[in-house]
py3Dmol code that shows the C-alpha trace and the ligand (Angstrom):
import py3Dmol

protein = """\
ATOM      1  CA  MET A   1      -3.427   1.768  20.370  1.00  0.00           C
ATOM      2  CA  ARG A   2      -4.591  -1.341  18.574  1.00  0.00           C
ATOM      3  CA  LEU A   3      -1.107  -2.115  17.247  1.00  0.00           C
ATOM      4  CA  ARG A   4       0.943  -1.794  20.425  1.00  0.00           C
ATOM      5  CA  ASP A   5       4.221  -3.809  20.232  1.00  0.00           C
ATOM      6  CA  LYS A   6       3.676  -4.729  16.558  1.00  0.00           C
ATOM      7  CA  VAL A   7       6.437  -4.186  13.990  1.00  0.00           C
ATOM      8  CA  ALA A   8       5.251  -2.853  10.632  1.00  0.00           C
ATOM      9  CA  VAL A   9       7.116  -2.414   7.392  1.00  0.00           C
ATOM     10  CA  VAL A  10       5.642   0.069   4.898  1.00  0.00           C
ATOM     11  CA  THR A  11       7.007   0.336   1.343  1.00  0.00           C
ATOM     12  CA  GLY A  12       6.790   3.530  -0.707  1.00  0.00           C
ATOM     13  CA  ALA A  13       6.572   5.303   2.654  1.00  0.00           C
ATOM     14  CA  SER A  14       7.576   8.750   1.264  1.00  0.00           C
ATOM     15  CA  GLY A  15       4.529   9.099  -0.907  1.00  0.00           C
ATOM     16  CA  ALA A  16       1.312  10.718   0.112  1.00  0.00           C
ATOM     17  CA  ILE A  17      -0.457   7.503   1.047  1.00  0.00           C
ATOM     18  CA  GLY A  18       2.701   5.829   2.422  1.00  0.00           C
ATOM     19  CA  GLN A  19       3.343   8.665   4.817  1.00  0.00           C
ATOM     20  CA  ALA A  20      -0.250   8.635   6.057  1.00  0.00           C
ATOM     21  CA  ILE A  21      -0.010   4.889   6.611  1.00  0.00           C
ATOM     22  CA  CYS A  22       3.245   5.240   8.627  1.00  0.00           C
ATOM     23  CA  VAL A  23       1.800   8.032  10.790  1.00  0.00           C
ATOM     24  CA  ARG A  24      -1.416   6.088  11.423  1.00  0.00           C
ATOM     25  CA  LEU A  25       0.203   2.746  12.231  1.00  0.00           C
ATOM     26  CA  ALA A  26       2.708   4.407  14.538  1.00  0.00           C
ATOM     27  CA  GLY A  27      -0.142   6.380  16.116  1.00  0.00           C
ATOM     28  CA  GLU A  28      -1.813   3.031  16.899  1.00  0.00           C
ATOM     29  CA  GLY A  29       1.359   1.891  18.695  1.00  0.00           C
ATOM     30  CA  ALA A  30       3.282   0.012  15.996  1.00  0.00           C
ATOM     31  CA  LEU A  31       7.006   0.391  15.545  1.00  0.00           C
ATOM     32  CA  VAL A  32       7.173   1.450  11.885  1.00  0.00           C
ATOM     33  CA  ALA A  33       9.996   0.786   9.384  1.00  0.00           C
ATOM     34  CA  ALA A  34       9.304   3.544   6.824  1.00  0.00           C
ATOM     35  CA  THR A  35      10.975   2.300   3.651  1.00  0.00           C
ATOM     36  CA  ASP A  36      11.319   3.929   0.264  1.00  0.00           C
ATOM     37  CA  VAL A  37      13.617   3.895  -2.752  1.00  0.00           C
ATOM     38  CA  ASP A  38      14.246   7.511  -1.785  1.00  0.00           C
ATOM     39  CA  GLN A  39      15.817   7.076   1.652  1.00  0.00           C
ATOM     40  CA  GLU A  40      16.164  10.802   2.281  1.00  0.00           C
ATOM     41  CA  ARG A  41      12.440  11.385   1.861  1.00  0.00           C
ATOM     42  CA  ALA A  42      11.759   8.326   4.043  1.00  0.00           C
ATOM     43  CA  ALA A  43      13.751  10.066   6.773  1.00  0.00           C
ATOM     44  CA  GLN A  44      11.352  13.034   6.509  1.00  0.00           C
ATOM     45  CA  VAL A  45       8.442  10.656   6.966  1.00  0.00           C
ATOM     46  CA  LEU A  46      10.016   9.527  10.195  1.00  0.00           C
ATOM     47  CA  ALA A  47       9.972  13.110  11.381  1.00  0.00           C
ATOM     48  CA  ALA A  48       6.188  13.130  10.801  1.00  0.00           C
ATOM     49  CA  VAL A  49       5.875   9.816  12.700  1.00  0.00           C
ATOM     50  CA  GLU A  50       7.785  11.201  15.611  1.00  0.00           C
ATOM     51  CA  ALA A  51       5.825  14.473  15.592  1.00  0.00           C
ATOM     52  CA  GLY A  52       2.795  12.263  16.312  1.00  0.00           C
ATOM     53  CA  GLN A  53       4.656  10.651  19.234  1.00  0.00           C
ATOM     54  CA  GLY A  54       5.135   7.478  17.126  1.00  0.00           C
ATOM     55  CA  LYS A  55       8.260   5.365  16.880  1.00  0.00           C
ATOM     56  CA  GLY A  56      10.180   3.897  13.962  1.00  0.00           C
ATOM     57  CA  TYR A  57      13.059   4.261  11.609  1.00  0.00           C
ATOM     58  CA  ALA A  58      13.661   4.969   7.939  1.00  0.00           C
ATOM     59  CA  LEU A  59      15.354   2.558   5.533  1.00  0.00           C
ATOM     60  CA  GLY A  60      16.149   2.521   1.849  1.00  0.00           C
ATOM     61  CA  LEU A  61      14.207  -0.218   0.025  1.00  0.00           C
ATOM     62  CA  ASP A  62      13.805  -0.538  -3.747  1.00  0.00           C
ATOM     63  CA  VAL A  63      10.985  -2.986  -4.394  1.00  0.00           C
ATOM     64  CA  THR A  64      12.348  -3.680  -7.912  1.00  0.00           C
ATOM     65  CA  SER A  65      15.551  -5.168  -6.481  1.00  0.00           C
ATOM     66  CA  THR A  66      15.528  -8.530  -4.696  1.00  0.00           C
ATOM     67  CA  ALA A  67      18.873  -7.708  -3.033  1.00  0.00           C
ATOM     68  CA  SER A  68      17.586  -4.375  -1.734  1.00  0.00           C
ATOM     69  CA  VAL A  69      14.390  -5.944  -0.427  1.00  0.00           C
ATOM     70  CA  GLN A  70      16.212  -8.734   1.372  1.00  0.00           C
ATOM     71  CA  CYS A  71      18.774  -6.371   2.820  1.00  0.00           C
ATOM     72  CA  ALA A  72      16.117  -4.013   4.202  1.00  0.00           C
ATOM     73  CA  MET A  73      13.961  -6.825   5.659  1.00  0.00           C
ATOM     74  CA  GLN A  74      17.077  -8.360   7.285  1.00  0.00           C
ATOM     75  CA  GLU A  75      17.850  -4.917   8.784  1.00  0.00           C
ATOM     76  CA  VAL A  76      14.320  -4.722  10.243  1.00  0.00           C
ATOM     77  CA  LEU A  77      14.705  -8.207  11.746  1.00  0.00           C
ATOM     78  CA  LYS A  78      18.120  -7.244  13.173  1.00  0.00           C
ATOM     79  CA  ARG A  79      16.764  -4.090  14.743  1.00  0.00           C
ATOM     80  CA  SER A  80      13.317  -5.202  15.801  1.00  0.00           C
ATOM     81  CA  GLY A  81      13.384  -8.996  15.927  1.00  0.00           C
ATOM     82  CA  ARG A  82      10.197  -9.629  13.963  1.00  0.00           C
ATOM     83  CA  ILE A  83       7.851  -8.334  11.260  1.00  0.00           C
ATOM     84  CA  ASP A  84       4.128  -8.485  12.118  1.00  0.00           C
ATOM     85  CA  ILE A  85       2.677  -6.245   9.417  1.00  0.00           C
ATOM     86  CA  LEU A  86       3.764  -5.694   5.806  1.00  0.00           C
ATOM     87  CA  VAL A  87       2.108  -2.937   3.784  1.00  0.00           C
ATOM     88  CA  ASN A  88       2.975  -3.261   0.109  1.00  0.00           C
ATOM     89  CA  ASN A  89       2.241   0.340  -0.888  1.00  0.00           C
ATOM     90  CA  ALA A  90       5.016   1.212  -3.305  1.00  0.00           C
ATOM     91  CA  GLY A  91       3.657   1.537  -6.809  1.00  0.00           C
ATOM     92  CA  GLY A  92       2.640   3.765  -9.610  1.00  0.00           C
ATOM     93  CA  SER A  93       1.968   3.974 -13.316  1.00  0.00           C
ATOM     94  CA  ALA A  94       4.078   4.876 -16.346  1.00  0.00           C
ATOM     95  CA  GLY A  95       3.041   8.466 -15.580  1.00  0.00           C
ATOM     96  CA  LEU A  96       5.977   8.468 -13.153  1.00  0.00           C
ATOM     97  CA  ARG A  97       8.230   8.397 -16.242  1.00  0.00           C
ATOM     98  CA  GLN A  98       5.932  10.482 -18.486  1.00  0.00           C
ATOM     99  CA  GLU A  99       5.182   7.473 -20.685  1.00  0.00           C
ATOM    100  CA  LEU A 100       1.395   7.061 -20.480  1.00  0.00           C
ATOM    101  CA  THR A 101       0.030   5.744 -23.817  1.00  0.00           C
ATOM    102  CA  ASP A 102      -2.879   3.917 -25.295  1.00  0.00           C
ATOM    103  CA  PHE A 103      -2.070   0.219 -25.488  1.00  0.00           C
ATOM    104  CA  LYS A 104      -1.765   0.338 -29.297  1.00  0.00           C
ATOM    105  CA  ASP A 105       1.363   2.468 -28.784  1.00  0.00           C
ATOM    106  CA  ALA A 106       2.670   0.727 -25.663  1.00  0.00           C
ATOM    107  CA  ARG A 107       6.251  -0.443 -25.461  1.00  0.00           C
ATOM    108  CA  GLU A 108       7.031  -3.778 -23.820  1.00  0.00           C
ATOM    109  CA  GLU A 109       9.865  -2.260 -21.779  1.00  0.00           C
ATOM    110  CA  VAL A 110       7.417   0.161 -20.122  1.00  0.00           C
ATOM    111  CA  TRP A 111       4.914  -2.631 -19.448  1.00  0.00           C
ATOM    112  CA  GLN A 112       7.658  -4.692 -17.786  1.00  0.00           C
ATOM    113  CA  TRP A 113       8.672  -1.696 -15.720  1.00  0.00           C
ATOM    114  CA  VAL A 114       5.132  -1.133 -14.424  1.00  0.00           C
ATOM    115  CA  LEU A 115       4.532  -4.826 -13.727  1.00  0.00           C
ATOM    116  CA  ASN A 116       7.908  -5.046 -11.965  1.00  0.00           C
ATOM    117  CA  LEU A 117       7.272  -2.032  -9.714  1.00  0.00           C
ATOM    118  CA  ASN A 118       3.686  -2.919  -8.743  1.00  0.00           C
ATOM    119  CA  LEU A 119       3.171  -6.673  -9.052  1.00  0.00           C
ATOM    120  CA  ALA A 120       6.656  -8.191  -8.721  1.00  0.00           C
ATOM    121  CA  GLY A 121       7.505  -5.550  -6.063  1.00  0.00           C
ATOM    122  CA  THR A 122       4.596  -6.813  -3.963  1.00  0.00           C
ATOM    123  CA  MET A 123       5.662 -10.398  -4.614  1.00  0.00           C
ATOM    124  CA  ARG A 124       9.329  -9.725  -3.622  1.00  0.00           C
ATOM    125  CA  CYS A 125       8.533  -7.966  -0.331  1.00  0.00           C
ATOM    126  CA  THR A 126       5.931 -10.579   0.579  1.00  0.00           C
ATOM    127  CA  GLN A 127       8.302 -13.436  -0.096  1.00  0.00           C
ATOM    128  CA  ALA A 128      11.014 -11.757   1.996  1.00  0.00           C
ATOM    129  CA  VAL A 129       8.791 -11.620   5.122  1.00  0.00           C
ATOM    130  CA  LEU A 130       6.694 -14.734   4.735  1.00  0.00           C
ATOM    131  CA  ALA A 131       9.047 -17.320   6.283  1.00  0.00           C
ATOM    132  CA  GLY A 132       9.247 -15.237   9.485  1.00  0.00           C
ATOM    133  CA  MET A 133       5.488 -14.805   9.655  1.00  0.00           C
ATOM    134  CA  ILE A 134       4.970 -18.528   9.129  1.00  0.00           C
ATOM    135  CA  GLU A 135       7.480 -19.292  11.929  1.00  0.00           C
ATOM    136  CA  GLN A 136       5.721 -16.896  14.340  1.00  0.00           C
ATOM    137  CA  LYS A 137       2.343 -18.200  13.211  1.00  0.00           C
ATOM    138  CA  ALA A 138       0.958 -14.690  12.785  1.00  0.00           C
ATOM    139  CA  GLY A 139       1.131 -11.872  10.302  1.00  0.00           C
ATOM    140  CA  ARG A 140      -0.789  -9.244   8.386  1.00  0.00           C
ATOM    141  CA  ILE A 141      -0.048  -8.551   4.701  1.00  0.00           C
ATOM    142  CA  ILE A 142      -1.874  -5.560   3.285  1.00  0.00           C
ATOM    143  CA  ASN A 143      -1.514  -4.779  -0.403  1.00  0.00           C
ATOM    144  CA  ILE A 144      -2.438  -1.482  -2.024  1.00  0.00           C
ATOM    145  CA  ALA A 145      -4.157  -2.159  -5.339  1.00  0.00           C
ATOM    146  CA  SER A 146      -6.453   0.320  -7.156  1.00  0.00           C
ATOM    147  CA  ILE A 147      -9.955   0.578  -8.521  1.00  0.00           C
ATOM    148  CA  ALA A 148      -8.176   0.504 -11.919  1.00  0.00           C
ATOM    149  CA  ALA A 149      -8.071  -3.275 -11.374  1.00  0.00           C
ATOM    150  CA  GLU A 150     -11.849  -3.401 -11.379  1.00  0.00           C
ATOM    151  CA  VAL A 151     -12.899  -0.726 -13.891  1.00  0.00           C
ATOM    152  CA  GLY A 152      -9.728  -0.094 -15.906  1.00  0.00           C
ATOM    153  CA  ILE A 153      -8.070   3.269 -16.544  1.00  0.00           C
ATOM    154  CA  LYS A 154      -7.239   4.676 -19.952  1.00  0.00           C
ATOM    155  CA  GLN A 155      -3.564   4.835 -20.945  1.00  0.00           C
ATOM    156  CA  ARG A 156      -2.610   2.638 -18.013  1.00  0.00           C
ATOM    157  CA  SER A 157      -3.423  -0.865 -19.180  1.00  0.00           C
ATOM    158  CA  ASP A 158      -0.153  -2.068 -17.663  1.00  0.00           C
ATOM    159  CA  TYR A 159      -0.968  -0.497 -14.296  1.00  0.00           C
ATOM    160  CA  ALA A 160      -4.546  -1.824 -14.290  1.00  0.00           C
ATOM    161  CA  ALA A 161      -3.324  -5.330 -15.118  1.00  0.00           C
ATOM    162  CA  ALA A 162      -0.627  -5.151 -12.439  1.00  0.00           C
ATOM    163  CA  LYS A 163      -3.124  -4.049  -9.775  1.00  0.00           C
ATOM    164  CA  ALA A 164      -5.575  -6.797 -10.825  1.00  0.00           C
ATOM    165  CA  GLY A 165      -2.688  -9.209 -10.451  1.00  0.00           C
ATOM    166  CA  ILE A 166      -2.035  -7.967  -6.944  1.00  0.00           C
ATOM    167  CA  ILE A 167      -5.683  -8.722  -6.001  1.00  0.00           C
ATOM    168  CA  SER A 168      -5.662 -12.260  -7.393  1.00  0.00           C
ATOM    169  CA  PHE A 169      -2.190 -12.916  -5.949  1.00  0.00           C
ATOM    170  CA  SER A 170      -3.513 -11.806  -2.572  1.00  0.00           C
ATOM    171  CA  LYS A 171      -6.534 -14.121  -2.698  1.00  0.00           C
ATOM    172  CA  THR A 172      -4.384 -17.148  -3.549  1.00  0.00           C
ATOM    173  CA  LEU A 173      -1.814 -16.322  -0.934  1.00  0.00           C
ATOM    174  CA  ALA A 174      -4.575 -15.909   1.649  1.00  0.00           C
ATOM    175  CA  MET A 175      -5.665 -19.484   0.925  1.00  0.00           C
ATOM    176  CA  GLU A 176      -2.098 -20.789   1.301  1.00  0.00           C
ATOM    177  CA  VAL A 177      -1.146 -19.035   4.546  1.00  0.00           C
ATOM    178  CA  GLY A 178      -4.359 -18.937   6.495  1.00  0.00           C
ATOM    179  CA  ALA A 179      -3.344 -22.079   8.372  1.00  0.00           C
ATOM    180  CA  TYR A 180      -0.390 -20.099   9.809  1.00  0.00           C
ATOM    181  CA  GLY A 181      -2.554 -17.322  11.208  1.00  0.00           C
ATOM    182  CA  ILE A 182      -1.551 -14.896   8.437  1.00  0.00           C
ATOM    183  CA  THR A 183      -4.134 -12.720   6.747  1.00  0.00           C
ATOM    184  CA  VAL A 184      -3.685 -11.182   3.305  1.00  0.00           C
ATOM    185  CA  ASN A 185      -5.929  -8.385   2.173  1.00  0.00           C
ATOM    186  CA  CYS A 186      -6.042  -5.636  -0.411  1.00  0.00           C
ATOM    187  CA  ILE A 187      -7.235  -2.049  -0.429  1.00  0.00           C
ATOM    188  CA  SER A 188      -8.283  -0.500  -3.718  1.00  0.00           C
ATOM    189  CA  PRO A 189      -8.213   3.273  -3.527  1.00  0.00           C
ATOM    190  CA  GLY A 190     -10.023   5.513  -5.923  1.00  0.00           C
ATOM    191  CA  LEU A 191      -8.649   8.984  -6.631  1.00  0.00           C
ATOM    192  CA  ILE A 192      -6.738  10.101  -3.562  1.00  0.00           C
ATOM    193  CA  ALA A 193      -5.486  13.698  -3.377  1.00  0.00           C
ATOM    194  CA  ARG A 194      -1.791  13.937  -2.693  1.00  0.00           C
ATOM    195  CA  ASN A 195      -1.265  17.473  -1.316  1.00  0.00           C
ATOM    196  CA  VAL A 196      -3.602  17.304   1.649  1.00  0.00           C
ATOM    197  CA  THR A 197      -3.095  18.847   5.066  1.00  0.00           C
ATOM    198  CA  ALA A 198      -5.263  18.678   8.159  1.00  0.00           C
ATOM    199  CA  LYS A 199      -6.733  22.045   7.046  1.00  0.00           C
ATOM    200  CA  THR A 200      -7.798  20.852   3.573  1.00  0.00           C
ATOM    201  CA  THR A 201     -11.604  21.107   3.312  1.00  0.00           C
ATOM    202  CA  ASP A 202     -13.913  18.699   1.480  1.00  0.00           C
ATOM    203  CA  GLN A 203     -14.749  21.583  -0.837  1.00  0.00           C
ATOM    204  CA  GLU A 204     -11.066  21.821  -1.862  1.00  0.00           C
ATOM    205  CA  LEU A 205     -11.088  18.068  -2.627  1.00  0.00           C
ATOM    206  CA  LYS A 206     -14.146  18.469  -4.897  1.00  0.00           C
ATOM    207  CA  SER A 207     -14.465  15.822  -7.620  1.00  0.00           C
ATOM    208  CA  ASN A 208     -17.451  15.091  -9.893  1.00  0.00           C
ATOM    209  CA  GLY A 209     -16.229  11.535 -10.346  1.00  0.00           C
ATOM    210  CA  THR A 210     -17.513  10.204  -7.001  1.00  0.00           C
ATOM    211  CA  TYR A 211     -20.894   9.944  -5.340  1.00  0.00           C
ATOM    212  CA  LEU A 212     -19.486  11.656  -2.270  1.00  0.00           C
ATOM    213  CA  GLY A 213     -18.498  14.601  -4.475  1.00  0.00           C
ATOM    214  CA  ARG A 214     -14.858  14.674  -3.454  1.00  0.00           C
ATOM    215  CA  CYS A 215     -11.481  12.944  -3.792  1.00  0.00           C
ATOM    216  CA  GLY A 216     -10.151  10.844  -0.917  1.00  0.00           C
ATOM    217  CA  ARG A 217      -7.589  11.779   1.673  1.00  0.00           C
ATOM    218  CA  PRO A 218      -4.433   9.684   2.208  1.00  0.00           C
ATOM    219  CA  ALA A 219      -5.518   9.303   5.856  1.00  0.00           C
ATOM    220  CA  GLU A 220      -8.687   7.490   4.670  1.00  0.00           C
ATOM    221  CA  ILE A 221      -6.551   4.795   3.076  1.00  0.00           C
ATOM    222  CA  ALA A 222      -4.374   4.673   6.184  1.00  0.00           C
ATOM    223  CA  ALA A 223      -7.489   4.104   8.353  1.00  0.00           C
ATOM    224  CA  ALA A 224      -8.404   1.055   6.253  1.00  0.00           C
ATOM    225  CA  VAL A 225      -4.821  -0.280   6.532  1.00  0.00           C
ATOM    226  CA  ALA A 226      -4.882   0.149  10.293  1.00  0.00           C
ATOM    227  CA  TYR A 227      -8.153  -1.821  10.435  1.00  0.00           C
ATOM    228  CA  PHE A 228      -6.790  -4.727   8.432  1.00  0.00           C
ATOM    229  CA  ALA A 229      -3.649  -4.706  10.603  1.00  0.00           C
ATOM    230  CA  SER A 230      -5.677  -4.836  13.811  1.00  0.00           C
ATOM    231  CA  GLU A 231      -7.033  -7.805  15.824  1.00  0.00           C
ATOM    232  CA  GLU A 232     -10.524  -6.605  14.932  1.00  0.00           C
ATOM    233  CA  ALA A 233      -9.933  -7.744  11.330  1.00  0.00           C
ATOM    234  CA  GLY A 234      -8.674 -11.173  12.431  1.00  0.00           C
ATOM    235  CA  TYR A 235     -11.391 -13.078  10.556  1.00  0.00           C
ATOM    236  CA  ILE A 236     -10.934 -11.192   7.257  1.00  0.00           C
ATOM    237  CA  THR A 237      -8.586 -12.612   4.635  1.00  0.00           C
ATOM    238  CA  GLY A 238      -8.526 -12.535   0.857  1.00  0.00           C
ATOM    239  CA  ALA A 239     -10.668  -9.413   0.827  1.00  0.00           C
ATOM    240  CA  ASN A 240     -10.364  -6.382  -1.418  1.00  0.00           C
ATOM    241  CA  LEU A 241     -11.749  -3.234   0.193  1.00  0.00           C
ATOM    242  CA  THR A 242     -12.682  -0.495  -2.238  1.00  0.00           C
ATOM    243  CA  VAL A 243     -12.151   3.005  -0.742  1.00  0.00           C
ATOM    244  CA  ASP A 244     -13.283   5.293  -3.514  1.00  0.00           C
ATOM    245  CA  GLY A 245     -16.214   7.515  -2.539  1.00  0.00           C
ATOM    246  CA  GLY A 246     -18.489   5.317  -4.668  1.00  0.00           C
ATOM    247  CA  ARG A 247     -16.482   5.964  -7.846  1.00  0.00           C
ATOM    248  CA  VAL A 248     -16.970   2.413  -9.202  1.00  0.00           C
ATOM    249  CA  LEU A 249     -20.716   2.327  -8.656  1.00  0.00           C
ATOM    250  CA  GLY A 250     -23.045   2.601 -11.652  1.00  0.00           C
ATOM    251  CA  PRO A 251     -23.321   5.816 -13.665  1.00  0.00           C
ATOM    252  CA  LYS A 252     -24.954   8.843 -12.035  1.00  0.00           C
ATOM    253  CA  ALA A 253     -28.522   9.386 -13.187  1.00  0.00           C
ATOM    254  CA  SER A 254     -27.834  13.065 -13.920  1.00  0.00           C
ATOM    255  CA  GLN A 255     -24.979  12.292 -16.318  1.00  0.00           C
TER     256      GLN A 255
END
"""
ligand_1 = """\
44
LIG
N -3.087 8.446 -5.237
C -4.036 7.755 -5.833
O -5.021 8.335 -6.321
C -4.017 6.243 -5.876
C -5.131 5.582 -6.353
C -5.144 4.181 -6.421
C -4.004 3.479 -5.993
N -2.917 4.177 -5.537
C -1.799 3.368 -5.114
O -1.389 3.744 -3.816
C 0.012 3.584 -3.656
C 0.628 4.882 -3.153
O 0.326 5.904 -4.085
P 0.655 7.447 -3.813
O -0.454 8.187 -4.445
O 1.010 7.695 -2.420
O 1.903 7.574 -4.777
P 3.205 8.466 -4.611
O 3.822 8.562 -5.962
O 2.916 9.722 -3.850
O 4.108 7.524 -3.711
C 4.755 6.382 -4.178
C 5.983 6.152 -3.378
O 6.631 4.950 -3.881
C 8.004 5.198 -3.953
N 8.619 4.320 -4.920
C 8.626 4.472 -6.255
N 9.345 3.482 -6.806
C 9.777 2.702 -5.775
C 10.547 1.528 -5.711
N 11.088 0.973 -6.814
N 10.779 0.989 -4.485
C 10.265 1.550 -3.353
N 9.555 2.670 -3.349
C 9.297 3.237 -4.572
C 8.136 6.657 -4.330
O 9.446 7.169 -3.964
C 7.030 7.280 -3.536
O 7.476 7.692 -2.237
C 0.549 3.116 -4.987
O 0.626 1.712 -5.002
C -0.530 3.584 -5.954
O -0.561 2.797 -7.147
C -2.899 5.552 -5.459
"""
view = py3Dmol.view(width=600, height=400)
view.addModel(protein, "pdb")
view.setStyle({"model": 0}, {"cartoon": {"style": "trace"}})
view.addModel(ligand_1, "xyz")
view.setStyle({"model": 1}, {"stick": {}})
view.zoomTo()
view.show()
């Protein structure tokens, strides 16, 4: 129960990783505002939170809309009085709209869409909570980036650039807000399987792309988020934690 009495906002809560983050933070004692552009699915996440004896509520929040972000954050402040932890998890590539392409064929409108969802979405939500965190002289901002920022990913140059932007934004913000007791950190997942249950075996997650021989589980990203949110990580800021089964290490000798 490292997060007892803390109030956490999670964006993109209905996705695989978002749901795992909500369940984990609530399991550690935080009151969780599970937000997503899809409010109905966010309500289902709340059911998972409550099944684990956690507490929270679901809210609609579209990270691409300043009005929606401000409205949702105001609602959290109205209901819970403060925001201690922000997890900027909402994101994705042009694959969400079946428009993955090599850069030579890229359309500017798609680039803008991906940058808006990932990078500007992170910026908007952060800006909406920052004044309150500065006033309370405490806060944890945890941004979900990707190993794509470090090693690239074909047909997703926009996504890789946006995630790299999130990492450098986080470092700069960490420098600016450290004096207020606010930490800002990133987590860069490698390939994380989406349809995972407690019964899924490592064998079923098999992947040749990692040194651990498998994909990651959403709960493994959630564990890293819970750590950054906790008091134990109080001296860590501006960090980017890679959680990828060794995927970004050098080439395997056998290949
Ligand atoms: N799954 C992976 O392998 C992987 C790897 C690296 C990084 N990531 C990152 O982790 C995060 C979560 O990924 P995931 O795999 O759970 O994805 P997902 O597609 O399962 O979930 C993304 C969630 O974001 C929500 N969303 C989409 N647009 C939104 C908007 N405008 N406003 C608010 N919410 C919105 C969706 O409704 C969905 O619930 C993303 O930032 C993603 O880029 C994932």
